[in-house]
N, C-alpha and C positions, 0 to 999 in steps of 0.2 A: 511393423510397417506403418508411418506415420500416415497418417486422414491429412488431408488436406483441399480447406474451405475452397468454397467458391471465390469468394474475393481475393487468395491469394491467387485461388488458378490463372483468374485475369489479372490481377495489378503485376504476379510475377514478370511474365514476358513485355509487362509495360517498363517495369524498372530499368532490365538490363540495359544493351541496345536500343532502346524505343524503335525495334523494327517493325512489329504490329502497331503498333501507333502511328509511325510513319508512314505504313503501310495501308491504314484506314484511313489516313488524311491525303492520302493522294490519291486511291478512290474517290474518296468526296468529291475532291476539287478536279477529278477531270470529269466526273460527272455533270459538277457545276459546269465545267465550262463545256460541256456536249449542250446541256438544258440552254445557259446564255447565246450559245454559239446558233442554236435554231430560232430565237425571242429573237436576234440581230436580221437573220434572215426576213422574217416576219415580218418587223418594221421595215425593212430594205423594200421588201418588196410591197409594204402598204403606201409607199409613196408620202408618209409622214415624217416630219420630223421627232427626231428623237421624245421631244418634252412631249408634243403632241400623242404621238404613238402610247407612250409610257402610262398618261393621264388618261386614254382611252380606256387602257388594261388594267386603271387604279394598281398601276406599278413606280414604286422609286425610279424617276431618273438619274438620279445620283445612282443606283446600283447599277445601273445599264451602262455609265460611267468607267464604275471600277471595272466589271466584266468583259467590255469592248477593251478599257487598258489589260487587262488580262488574257484577253484572245491575244491582242497584239504581243504582249508577251513570250506567249507559249508559241505561236507561230514563229517568232525571230529564233526560237531556244530551237525549234526541228528544220528551219528552213533559215539558218544564218547568212547574212549580207558581206 
């Protein structure tokens, strides 16, 4: 019986169809969508414009705009019109 090293155990599932890596990326993206959805809700409840809200949180407004776009695209996939 041939021994399998740690590296081979991790890399071999990734090298085939990419299922493991794709699944990890999908989960990370979903968690990020949940996080930014909450941040956007807090921004809207604050009454501040996006830039002022981000400045108050020491966050990048560019990141906020990026995730707003991602949230819109996700919403279009879930509820196409």
